N, C-alpha and C positions, 0 to 999 in steps of 0.2 A: 341400532345404536343412535345416540344423540349426535348432533352436528359437531359438538366439541370433540367427542371421542373419535368421530370419523376423521376430522382434520389431524388430530394428534397421531392416530394410527397411520394415516397417509404419509405424514412426515417420516415416521419410523420406517415405513416400507420403502421410502425413497432415500434412506441412508442417514437421515438426521438423527443425532443422538443427544443434542443439547438444545434447549429452548431458552432464550434470554428474555426476561420479562420484568415488568413492574406491575404487581397486582393492583386491581382497582375495580370498582363496582361494575363497570361495563364488560369486564372479562371474568367476573365471578364464576360463571358456569364452567370455565376451563379448569378451575382448581380441583374439584372432585374428579374430573376426567383425568387429570394428571395422576391422581391416586390409582386409577385403573390402568393407565398406560405407563407402566414403570420403566419401559425401555427408553423413555425420553426423560432426560434429567433436566429439571427446571433450574435455572440460574437467575437469582433475583438481583437486579441491579439497583443502584441508588437513584437513577434518573432514566427516563425513557431514551434520552439521547445516548446515554451510556449503554443501555441494552442493545440499541441498534448498532452502535460502534462495536460492541462485543460480537454481534452476529456478523458484522463486516469482517472483523479479524478472523473469526471462525471460518468464514467462506474463503478468504484468501489462503489460509493455512491448509485447508482441506482440498482446495481445488474444486469445491462444489458450491452449495449455497448455504446461507445462514438464515435463521429465522428469529425475529423479534415479535413479542406479543405485548401490545399496549392498549390502553383505552383510547377511544376516539376523542376528538376535541383537544384538550390540553396535552394528553399523552402523545397523540400523533403529531401535534405541533412541536413538541419537544424532540421528536425523532426526525424532523425535516432536515436538519443539517447533515445528519448521517446519511439520509437518502440522497442529498445533493452530492456528497462526497462519493458515495457508491456509484451514482450516475456518472460522475466525471471519470472515475477509475474503472468503470465497467465491471463492478462487483455484483454478483447475483445475490441480492439481499431481499428476502421476503418479509414484509412488515404486515402483520395481521392486527387489525384494530377492532375492538368491540364497539358496538353502537346500540342506541336504544332500539327497541322493537319497531319493526316497520309501521305498525299501526299507531305508534306514538310519535311519529315524525311531526315536528313543527308544533307540538302541543305545549311546549314550555317545559318539557322534562329536563331534569338536572343533567347537565353535560351533553345535551342533545347537539350533535354536530352533523346531523344528517342533511340530506338535500333540502329538507324543510327549513333549515336554519343556515348555518355558515357553509355547509356542504364541504366537509373536509376531503371527500373524494376528489373534488375539483381542486382543492387546496394543494394537493400533492401531485396532481396530474402532470404538471410541467417538470417535475423532478423524478418521474418514474416512467418505466416502460409501459406500465398499464396500472390503472387505479380503478377499482370496481367495488360496488356495494352489492352484496348478494340479496336479491329481493325475496327469495323463497328457498326453503331448505331443499326442495327438489332440484335446484340448480347448483347446489353446493359442490357436488363432484365435478360438474362441468367447469365451474369457476376455478377450482383447485387445479384441474388439468391444464386449463389455459394459462394459469399463473406460472406453472412450472415450465411450460413450453416457452413462455415469454421470458422467463429468467435466463434461459440458456440460448435464446435466439440471439444472433449476432447484432450488435457487439456486446450484449449482456448488460445487466443493470438491475436496479431495484424494481420491485413490484409491490403494490399495496392491495390488500383485500380487506374490505370493511365487512364485518360479520355481525349483523344485528342480533339482539338477544333472542328473538323468536327463532332465528335460524340456528343459533347456538343450541337452543333447547329442543329444536324440532327433530323428528325421527328421520334418519337416512336409511333408505332401503337397499342401496347398492352396496356391493362388496368393496372392501378396501383392496387396492392393487397398486403395485409399483407402476408409476407412469413410465411409458416407453420414451424416455428422453435421451437415450444413448445416441440416437440418430442425429440429435441436435448438436452433439459434441464431436461429430466426425470432423476430422481435419481435412479441410478442403484446399484445393490449389488449382489455379488457372494454369494448367500445364502449357497451353499454347503460348501464353504471355511469358512464362518462364523460359520456354525453349527459344522464343523470339529474342528475348534479352540475351541469353547465353550465346546464341548464334551471332548476335551483333558484337559481342565482346571479342570473339575469336580467342586469341591467347591473352589471358587476363594479365594485367600489369602486375609486376612483383609487389608493388605497393598497394595491396588490396587489404582492406580491413573489414571485419564484421562489427556491426553496432547492434548489440542485443537490447531490445526493449522488453516491456512486460510480456509480450507474446512468446518470448524465448524462455519464460519461466513456466509456461503452461504445459501440462502433460509430460511427455518425455522429451520436450524440446531441449532442455538443458543438456541431456546426454547426447543428443544429436549435434548440438552446438560444440560440445567437447570433441566429439569424433571428427567433425569437419575441420575444426581448428587444428587438431593434431595431425590429421592426414595431410593437410596442405600448408602447415606452418602459418596459419592465418591469425594475426593478432586480433584480439577481441576487446572492444570497449563496451561499456554498458551504460544505459540511462539509469537514473536514480532508482526507479522501481524494478529494475532488473539487476540490481547490485548483487553480485555473487552468482549470477547465472553460469558464468565460468568462474570457478573459485579464484579469488583475488590473489592467492598465493601461487597460482599456476603460472609457469614461465611465459605463456602467451597472453596473459591478462594485462591490459593497459589500465584497468581501473575505470572510474566513472568519467563520462563525458557530459559537459553541460554545467549546470549550476553546481558549484563546489567540486568540480571535476579535478582529476589528477593532472599533473604536468604531462605525463606520457600520453594520456588520451588526448589532451588538448593539442600537443605537438603533432600527433599522428593524424588528427582530423581537420585542423584548421590551417589554411595557408599562412605562412609566416616567414620571417627572415631566416629561420632555421632551415628552411627548404626541405623539410621531412614529411610534409603532408601526403596523405594517401592519394593515389590516382583513381581508385575505385572504392566506394563505400557501399556495402550491402547492409541495409537496415532491416532488422528482423523484429517485427512487431512493435516498433517504436513509433509513437504518434507524432514525433518531431514537434511537440509544443514548444512554447517559449523557452522553458528551462532545459529541455532535452536537446535543443538545437543551438544552445549558446545565444539565446535571444535572436534566433533566425539569422545568425551571423552570415554576412556575405562571404566570409572567408571559408565557410563550409561549402566548398565548390570544387570537388574532385574533378580533375581534367577528363577522366574516362567515364564519369557518370556516378550518380547516386541512385541506387536501386532501393525502392521502398516496398518491402513485403509486409502486407497487413491483411488480417482476416476481416477488417471492416473498411469498406470504401469511404465511409463518412469520416474516418480518422486519418485518411491519406491526403496528401496534397498540400501540406503546410509549406513545402518548398516547391511550388508548382513549376517554376522556371528551371529547376535543377534536377527533378526526380523522375525516375521511370517506375511507374506503379506495376506491381505484380500482386494480384489479389490472392490471398491464401494464408493459411496458418504457417507460423514460423517452422514448426516441426515438420509439417508436410513438405515445405520447401527444402529444408535441410536434408530430409530423407531422400527426396528426389535428387538433390545434388549429389549425395553420397552414392546413389545407385547409378548415376549418369556417367557414361564413358566420355561424353562431351565435356562434362565438368572436369573430369580427370585430365583430359587433354588440355583444357584451358588453364588449370590451376597448377599442375605439377611442374611445368617448366620453370616457374618463378620461385620455387621453394628456396634454393640457395641464396638468391638475391634478397628474398623476403626476410630470411633469417639475418642477413647482414644489415638490412634496413632496421629490423627490430633492435639490433645491437646499437645502431646509431641513435635510435630513440632513447634507449636506456642511457647512453652516454651524454645525452643532451642536458641532463640534470637529474636531480632526485625525483623519484616517482611522485612523492607528495611535496606540496609547498610547505616550507618552514617545518621540516621534520624535527628540528631541534626542539620545537615546542612540546613534543611528546615526552621530553625529559626535563621540562622546565621546572626550576625550583622556586618560581615566583610565588609570592603571597600578596594578594589573594590568588587562588588557584587558576591555572590556565586550563580551559576545558580539554585541550588536546592531551594534557598530562592525565587528567581523570580518565578519559576514554582509553588511553593506552594502558593504564593500570588495570582497568576493568577487563580489557581484552586479554591481558597477560594472565589474570587470575581465573577467568571463566573457561570452561571447556570449549574446544573447537566447534562442537555441535550446537553451541548456544544460538538461540534465535533472537535477533535484535529487532526492535521496533523504534522508530524515530518520530518524534512529534514535529510540530511546525514552529520555527523560530530560528534564532541564531544557532541554537544547539543542533538544528538539522544540518547546517553547513559543517559544523565541527564533526558530528557523528558520521555523516556521509563520507567525509574526507578521511578521517583518521581511524574509523573502525574498519577492520578487515573481515569481510564476509568470505569464509573459506568453504562454503558449500551452497549449492542452489537451494532456494526456498528457505533461507535463514535470515532474510532481511526484508522488513515490510515498512512501508511508509505511505500515507495517504497524500501523495505528492501532487495530485491534480488540483484539488481545491484547497488543500492544506488547512483543514479545520484544527484550531488549537485544542489540545487535550485529547485528540483522537487516540493516540497510542496508549494512554493510561487504561481505558476500558478495552481497547482492541486486544491488548495483551491477555486479558482474561479469555477471550475467544481463541487466540492462537495457542494459549497454554492448554486449553481443554482439547483442542484439535491435535496437538502434538505434546502429549502429557509426559513423555519420557525425556524431555529436554528442559534445561533452564532457559528462561526467557528474560531478556533485559530490555528495559525501556529507557531511552534517553529523552528526557523532557526538561522543561524549564519551569520556573516559578510562575510565570504567566499562565502556562498551560495547567499547572496544578490548581490555580485559582478557578479554572473553568470546570475541569472534570476530575480534579484530584481526589474527590471523595470516593471514587470508584476503587481506590486502593483498599477500601473497606470490603468491597466485594471480593477482591483477591484474597483478603485475610479470612473472610467467612468460609471460603472453600479451600483454604490452605494451599494455594497455588505457588509453584516455584518461580516466582517473578521477582526480579531485582529492579526496583525503580531507582534510577540515577537522576536526581534533580540537579541540573547545572544552574545553581541559584545565584544569579547576578543582581538580584533586587531591581530588575528592570524588565520591560518588554524589549528584549535584547535587540532584535533587528530594527525595531522602530526607533529605539533610543539611539542606535548607531547612526541612523539617518537624521534624527531630529535634534539631538542635544546641542549641536553647534549652531542651531538656528535661533536661539534665544532662551531666556530663562523659562518661559512658559512651556515650549516644546520639551525642554529638558525635564521639567517638573512633572509634566503629564505622562511621561513615559518611564518614570522611575516607579518602583514598587517598594512596599515595606519589606524588610528582611525577615520574612516569616521563619519560624522554627519548624521546618517540615519534618524533621526527625521527631520532634515532640508530637506533632499531629499524628504521624504514622504510629508511634508507640501507643498513643491513646486509642488508635483504631485496630490494634492487634498485630502490628508488624514489628519485626526486629529491625531497629533503625539506628543510624549513627550520623553524626554531623562532623564534617572535616573542614579544616581551614588551611592546613599546610600539607605539602606533597608527601612528607614522610608519614602522615597519619592515614593516608588512603588505604594502603595494603593491610595494615593491622586492623583497621575498622572493617574492611570487607571480609577478612578472614574470620573475624569475631562474629559478625552477624550471619555470614553464610554457614557457620557451624551450627545454626539453629534451623528448625523447620521454616520454610518460606510462608509468605512472601517477605521481602526485605526492602528497605529504602536507605539510600545513601544521599544525604543532603550535602552537596559539595559547594562550598562558598567560593564563587568565582568572581573575577573582575569583569564588570560590564564593558570595559573599554577595549578589551582584546578584539582586534579586527578578525572577521571571519575569513577563511581561506578561499576567497572568491574573486581574486584580482582579475583573471581573464573574463569573468562575467561582467565585472564593472567596466572593463575596457570595451566589451562588446556593446553594452548599453550606451556608453559615451559616444561610440562611433556610429551607432545605427541611425538610419534615417528612413522615414516612410517613403522617401522619393528615390531610394536606391534602385 
């Protein structure tokens, strides 16, 4: 079989069912191969960046890897931002690019980006775990095998394979087989480090809290998290990327900690005048970056320790003076804890006092900041009201994706994720427009659910055309554009600094409902609170996808007051 068919059949053997691509001359040989390999469904994106973001969303939702196919040179260049985001968030993303034949390198061929010219393999090397150009078809199976192993090697991330046209058309003589990557997904744990920590704890303080990070969303970790929380009455906060790891309607859920976090999580984790901060924090797969640590707040300093459980040593140590590292997967650690008689002895004595502490946290104030905004009758619309109406009308099983901007703070804070694996956000690098194409990937990976995207008009100007891809494949995605005619977060920071900063961060009030209708979506535009529910009910009564253009006021402050306070009080010299 030809190299193209070998690659496609190998992807199928390894569980991939969708390939995200933008056709182009340097990948022409893949198109007839897709005619042969019908088990792999091709999804054509509007832009290579969109194709790679779709593969990213597909990987996150499936808990496996996603694949994008692009031409080299301009196509791969367009996919770089998606690779940067996948690298930051440790998403296994395989980007395959087509290239001119090896014998044509550097001869001036159209779109030649080989080592003989701009060398796009080197271009993406710094944003990938491995970037390689296959020099001979006889090495194709070796290259593919290494690519898969690298995708799943810790901490995971993007891989790039450049496949020249002569390799695409060359004959492969080896058999297609599923790569033995299962061993790379084993959940590891430094048992001795875990035992040493637990022995040092003795009887755990009543005020012990679990902080769930992205690692608590992987595999069966969310179920182990629920079991541990319920067995020992342990309150659970989560970082943005683990939102819903413990359902947010669960009585032990504190909600989000960090940027746009809830009041209850903030009170429970940060030292304050309320005097309700935890004495022991167990972080599960949370990298404790700036946003997940409340800007590395010095008030995140539990008196009995901060235990950092992570499967990646390079992602540990953001709070070096305060944390005790335990190398391992969150699920492996939780299962060890659940099976440990020492853990039972350490955690059971504090259950009654822990429950009383949780009641004190609840009594400290509303879980959300400014919950009254979810019922706001203001015109223009308040984003919290829009989000609350969408949550009320969509099923509990809805999968939510949130883009980057002021709408992220509103959606993170006011949307309630009531099941694990139902909230996704590229929170590490925060590329604007990510959620719009990523939802195509999550929808194909989880086809039995409605998917909702909270995005802004600035994000729509970047990757908004990918709603046409959702329409082409009739996917059940609701795009909610919180349209404030501005680059929201930037405008909130800049508008008071002068006329020019204000002007530069405003945007035209585009008719996104009109754009969506022209691209084949059922769409509506709303300006008043009483219009939201009828508009949603009308468009959701038709086949998806759908778009709601919600005209919001740009001046509404985001619910991030503790974050602002943390930034204002922070010093490099603390």
